[in-house]
VOPAGU-2260 file (C-alpha; in pm, 1 decimal, decimal comma):
REM VOPAGU-2260
SITE   aa  ch    i         X         Y         Z
SITE  MET   A    0  -14399,5    3947,0    7546,2
SITE  ALA   A    1  -14756,8    3889,9    7674,1
SITE  ILE   A    2  -14998,2    3610,0    7571,4
SITE  LEU   A    3  -15370,6    3692,1    7549,1
SITE  LYS   A    4  -15607,2    3441,3    7707,2
SITE  GLY   A    5  -15956,2    3444,2    7557,1
SITE  GLY   A    6  -15884,6    3693,7    7281,6
SITE  ILE   A    7  -15849,4    4068,8    7295,7
SITE  LEU   A    8  -16111,6    4096,6    7571,9
SITE  GLY   A    9  -15954,6    3830,0    7790,3
SITE  GLY   A   10  -15671,6    3844,2    8039,5
SITE  PHE   A   11  -15304,7    3810,9    7953,3
SITE  THR   A   12  -14994,6    3653,9    8091,5
SITE  GLY   A   13  -14654,8    3809,9    8065,4
SITE  LYS   A   14  -14529,2    4168,3    8076,1
SITE  ILE   A   15  -14628,8    4479,6    7884,7
SITE  GLY   A   16  -14410,2    4770,0    7990,6
SITE  ASP   A   17  -14437,5    4798,7    8367,3
SITE  VAL   A   18  -14761,5    4593,2    8376,3
SITE  ILE   A   19  -14742,0    4221,0    8458,9
SITE  GLY   A   20  -15035,5    3988,0    8387,5
SITE  TYR   A   21  -15079,8    3641,9    8534,9
SITE  ILE   A   22  -15349,4    3381,4    8598,1
SITE  ARG   A   23  -15403,3    3230,3    8939,8
SITE  PHE   A   24  -15669,1    2969,3    9017,6
SITE  GLY   A   25  -15835,4    3043,0    8683,5
SITE  LYS   A   26  -15862,7    3416,1    8740,7
SITE  SER   A   27  -15669,7    3690,4    8560,3
SITE  TYR   A   28  -15465,0    3938,8    8759,6
SITE  ILE   A   29  -15247,7    4234,5    8672,7
SITE  LYS   A   30  -14995,5    4424,3    8881,7
SITE  MET   A   31  -14734,2    4694,7    8836,8
SITE  LYS   A   32  -14371,2    4595,0    8821,8
SITE  SER   A   33  -14206,2    4682,9    9150,5
SITE  LYS   A   34  -13923,9    4935,8    9124,3
SITE  LYS   A   35  -13595,1    4868,4    9294,1
SITE  LYS   A   36  -13525,1    5100,5    9580,3
SITE  LYS   A   37  -13207,6    5298,0    9542,7
SITE  LYS   A   38  -12969,7    5241,9    9829,4
SITE  LYS   A   39  -12827,2    5548,4    9995,2
SITE  ALA   A   40  -12460,2    5589,0    9906,8
SITE  SER   A   41  -12216,1    5510,7   10186,5
SITE  ASP   A   42  -11977,1    5774,9   10319,2
SITE  LYS   A   43  -11689,3    5607,8   10132,3
SITE  GLN   A   44  -11885,7    5612,3    9806,5
SITE  VAL   A   45  -11972,3    5979,1    9848,4
SITE  GLU   A   46  -11608,0    6065,0    9916,4
SITE  ALA   A   47  -11488,9    5856,7    9618,8
SITE  ARG   A   48  -11735,6    6036,4    9390,3
SITE  LYS   A   49  -11613,7    6373,4    9515,2
SITE  ARG   A   50  -11250,0    6281,8    9455,9
SITE  MET   A   51  -11334,7    6158,4    9108,0
SITE  SER   A   52  -11527,5    6478,6    9031,9
SITE  VAL   A   53  -11240,5    6705,7    9139,9
SITE  ALA   A   54  -10980,6    6508,0    8942,4
SITE  VAL   A   55  -11195,6    6488,4    8628,1
SITE  LYS   A   56  -11277,5    6859,7    8636,4
SITE  PHE   A   57  -10906,9    6944,4    8646,9
SITE  ILE   A   58  -10790,8    6694,5    8384,7
SITE  ASN   A   59  -11070,8    6801,7    8150,2
SITE  THR   A   60  -10889,0    7133,8    8115,8
SITE  ALA   A   61  -10573,8    6950,2    8003,5
SITE  LYS   A   62  -10703,1    6673,0    7776,7
SITE  THR   A   63  -10468,0    6732,2    7484,8
SITE  PHE   A   64  -10169,7    6777,7    7714,9
SITE  VAL   A   65  -10225,8    6451,6    7906,2
SITE  ALA   A   66  -10309,1    6268,5    7581,8
SITE  ILE   A   67   -9937,9    6307,6    7508,6
SITE  GLY   A   68   -9812,6    6313,5    7865,6
SITE  PHE   A   69   -9979,0    5990,7    7979,0
SITE  ALA   A   70   -9977,5    5800,0    7647,8
SITE  GLN   A   71   -9686,9    5571,9    7745,9
SITE  SER   A   72   -9799,8    5522,8    8104,3
SITE  GLY   A   73  -10154,7    5444,1    7995,7
SITE  ALA   A   74  -10041,3    5199,3    7727,0
SITE  ARG   A   75   -9841,2    5001,1    7982,5
SITE  LYS   A   76  -10155,8    4963,6    8192,3
SITE  ARG   A   77  -10380,0    4898,4    7889,8
SITE  ARG   A   78  -10595,9    5204,1    7941,1
SITE  THR   A   79  -10632,0    5542,7    7780,3
SITE  ALA   A   80  -10399,8    5831,0    7860,3
SITE  TYR   A   81  -10699,0    6026,7    7991,6
SITE  ALA   A   82  -10807,2    5747,4    8228,3
SITE  ASP   A   83  -10451,2    5704,5    8353,2
SITE  ALA   A   84  -10412,6    6078,3    8413,5
SITE  VAL   A   85  -10737,3    6094,4    8611,9
SITE  SER   A   86  -10640,2    5785,2    8812,1
SITE  HIS   A   87  -10300,3    5932,8    8898,8
SITE  GLN   A   88  -10451,6    6257,3    9026,9
SITE  ILE   A   89  -10705,7    6068,5    9239,0
SITE  LEU   A   90  -10428,0    5863,1    9399,0
SITE  TYR   A   91  -10161,0    6129,8    9438,5
SITE  GLY   A   92  -10278,8    6472,7    9324,5
SITE  LEU   A   93  -10553,4    6556,8    9573,3
SITE  LYS   A   94  -10558,9    6686,0    9929,2
SITE  GLY   A   95  -10815,1    6734,3   10204,7
SITE  GLU   A   96  -11103,4    6529,8   10337,1
SITE  TYR   A   97  -11460,0    6522,5   10209,4
SITE  PRO   A   98  -11623,8    6761,9   10143,2
SITE  THR   A   99  -11320,0    6992,3   10109,4
SITE  VAL   A  100  -11122,9    6786,0    9856,9
SITE  SER   A  101  -10905,3    6996,1    9625,6
SITE  ILE   A  102  -10611,8    6972,9    9385,2
SITE  ASP   A  103  -10267,4    6942,4    9543,8
SITE  PHE   A  104  -10080,0    7132,0    9275,5
SITE  GLU   A  105   -9734,3    7036,4    9401,0
SITE  LYS   A  106   -9816,7    6666,4    9354,3
SITE  VAL   A  107  -10006,3    6687,4    9025,4
SITE  MET   A  108   -9842,5    6519,7    8726,6
SITE  LEU   A  109   -9940,0    6595,9    8368,7
SITE  ALA   A  110   -9684,2    6366,6    8204,9
SITE  LYS   A  111   -9513,5    6039,7    8299,6
SITE  GLY   A  112   -9225,3    5886,4    8111,3
SITE  ASN   A  113   -8858,9    5783,1    8123,8
SITE  MET   A  114   -8709,6    6055,6    7905,0
SITE  PRO   A  115   -8468,3    6282,8    8100,2
SITE  GLY   A  116   -8658,7    6587,0    8218,7
SITE  VAL   A  117   -8621,2    6923,0    8386,6
SITE  GLN   A  118   -8367,7    6974,9    8663,3
SITE  GLN   A  119   -8503,0    7314,4    8764,0
SITE  ALA   A  120   -8732,0    7578,0    8617,0
SITE  GLU   A  121   -8897,1    7912,8    8680,7
SITE  ILE   A  122   -9186,9    8113,2    8542,9
SITE  VAL   A  123   -9172,0    8492,7    8505,1
SITE  PRO   A  124   -9482,8    8710,8    8448,8
SITE  MET   A  125   -9466,5    8949,3    8154,5
SITE  ALA   A  126   -9706,5    9213,6    8019,9
SITE  ASN   A  127   -9907,9    8978,2    7800,9
SITE  GLY   A  128   -9790,9    8634,0    7904,2
SITE  VAL   A  129   -9526,5    8438,5    8093,2
SITE  THR   A  130   -9169,0    8336,3    8025,7
SITE  PHE   A  131   -9053,7    7985,8    8116,7
SITE  ASN   A  132   -8685,8    7934,2    8194,4
SITE  TRP   A  133   -8548,2    7586,2    8259,7
SITE  GLU   A  134   -8234,6    7380,7    8306,3
SITE  PRO   A  135   -8254,4    7025,9    8162,6
SITE  GLU   A  136   -8118,5    6720,3    8334,2
SITE  LEU   A  137   -7773,5    6628,4    8205,9
SITE  MET   A  138   -7881,6    6347,7    7970,8
SITE  ALA   A  139   -8167,7    6550,9    7821,4
SITE  SER   A  140   -7927,3    6733,9    7590,5
SITE  ILE   A  141   -7895,9    6430,5    7361,9
SITE  TYR   A  142   -8264,0    6476,6    7266,3
SITE  HIS   A  143   -8227,2    6847,6    7185,1
SITE  ILE   A  144   -8262,0    6826,4    6805,7
SITE  GLN   A  145   -8568,8    6603,5    6814,7
SITE  SER   A  146   -8753,0    6721,4    7127,3
SITE  ARG   A  147   -8932,0    7025,6    7265,0
SITE  ALA   A  148   -9066,8    7160,2    7589,8
SITE  MET   A  149   -9437,5    7141,3    7672,2
SITE  LEU   A  150   -9554,2    7437,0    7881,3
SITE  PHE   A  151   -9868,6    7452,1    8094,5
SITE  VAL   A  152  -10044,8    7695,2    8327,7
SITE  TYR   A  153  -10368,7    7646,1    8520,7
SITE  CYS   A  154  -10589,3    7921,9    8660,6
SITE  GLU   A  155  -10791,0    7786,7    8951,3
SITE  ASP   A  156  -11008,2    8098,9    8975,0
SITE  LEU   A  157  -11128,2    8048,6    8617,1
SITE  GLY   A  158  -11107,7    7669,0    8613,4
SITE  LYS   A  159  -10912,3    7692,3    8287,8
SITE  SER   A  160  -10574,7    7588,0    8152,9
SITE  PHE   A  161  -10357,2    7719,7    7873,4
SITE  TYR   A  162  -10062,3    7535,9    7722,6
SITE  ASN   A  163   -9812,0    7507,0    7440,2
SITE  LEU   A  164   -9735,4    7154,1    7321,7
SITE  ASN   A  165   -9461,7    7263,8    7080,9
SITE  ALA   A  166   -9251,1    7513,7    7268,6
SITE  ALA   A  167   -8878,7    7576,8    7226,4
SITE  ARG   A  168   -8615,1    7306,9    7186,6
SITE  ILE   A  169   -8487,3    7155,6    7509,8
SITE  MET   A  170   -8146,0    7323,8    7505,1
SITE  ASP   A  171   -8291,2    7665,6    7418,9
SITE  LYS   A  172   -8381,2    7670,6    7788,7
SITE  THR   A  173   -8639,4    7947,0    7759,1
SITE  ASP   A  174   -8965,4    8034,2    7584,9
SITE  PHE   A  175   -9243,2    8291,6    7608,2
SITE  MET   A  176   -9610,4    8192,6    7613,0
SITE  GLU   A  177   -9873,0    8455,8    7542,6
SITE  LEU   A  178  -10185,5    8416,5    7758,9
SITE  PRO   A  179  -10555,1    8500,7    7717,2
SITE  LEU   A  180  -10658,4    8841,4    7850,3
SITE  ASN   A  181  -10887,8    8693,7    8116,3
SITE  PHE   A  182  -10591,5    8524,3    8287,3
SITE  LYS   A  183  -10463,4    8866,6    8393,3
SITE  GLY   A  184  -10488,5    8933,8    8766,1
SITE  HIS   A  185  -10506,0    8567,0    8866,0
SITE  LYS   A  186  -10272,5    8315,2    9028,2
SITE  LEU   A  187  -10135,7    8061,8    8778,8
SITE  GLN   A  188   -9995,3    7715,3    8856,8
SITE  ALA   A  189   -9714,9    7622,2    8616,7
SITE  TYR   A  190   -9577,3    7291,8    8483,2
SITE  ILE   A  191   -9325,6    7182,0    8221,9
SITE  ALA   A  192   -9237,6    6855,3    8048,5
SITE  PHE   A  193   -9023,1    6743,7    7753,8
SITE  ALA   A  194   -9152,0    6541,7    7458,7
SITE  SER   A  195   -8993,4    6411,6    7139,8
SITE  ASP   A  196   -9129,0    6539,3    6809,7
SITE  ASP   A  197   -9281,2    6198,7    6730,8
SITE  ARG   A  198   -9437,5    6186,1    7082,2
SITE  LYS   A  199   -9280,6    5845,7    7145,0
SITE  LYS   A  200   -9064,3    5978,4    7428,2
SITE  ILE   A  201   -9187,8    6186,5    7719,9
SITE  SER   A  202   -9042,6    6306,1    8048,4
SITE  ASP   A  203   -9215,2    6337,0    8381,5
SITE  SER   A  204   -9378,6    6674,4    8419,3
SITE  ARG   A  205   -9236,4    6910,7    8678,5
SITE  TYR   A  206   -9431,3    7153,2    8894,3
SITE  ILE   A  207   -9258,7    7490,7    8870,5
SITE  GLY   A  208   -9471,4    7677,1    9123,0
SITE  TYR   A  209   -9725,1    7955,0    9097,2
SITE  VAL   A  210   -9706,2    8311,7    8978,5
SITE  ASP   A  211   -9936,5    8607,1    9039,9
SITE  TYR   A  212  -10011,0    8721,3    8688,3
């Protein structure tokens, strides 16, 4: 707020927008508010921003998947599933040095939990989609009636993911997932996890590998 000295035609003291008025030795002065100079980002800051950007771009294609997959892990750390998923990829799921930072698909995790998971799995390309085959860990069978597989593929060329959050029951050990037409002719990175129907139990995700679709 500014205070007028001598009425509307007089000087003022205080601030109006970027203009500062003050009185010195009985005379009125005005000056523009100085703007803070932006410091140039350090090399570490630039690299950190790049790593964040790469992780966020990837996880943004899997928001609904990680909302389930990282719900338990995030809750333990008192942060959202999304934030926990991004943090995990930054710490463990990236490779390379700035400026060539990229996703390390073998180390990516899309779900973290203590439910028994997948012992081994494979993905097979079909005419209009892919078939997932898996073998559960021994103790996973006790969750068969109340749990399902969650299937996920990522196309790096398109920067897009496609997934099924309610695939076949654990002990069915196989399921087919139809894919969008534009995924044809591209390399797909594949993952699988198990989740209970009420989403209160989740397994670690497992990287299956890639397939040329």
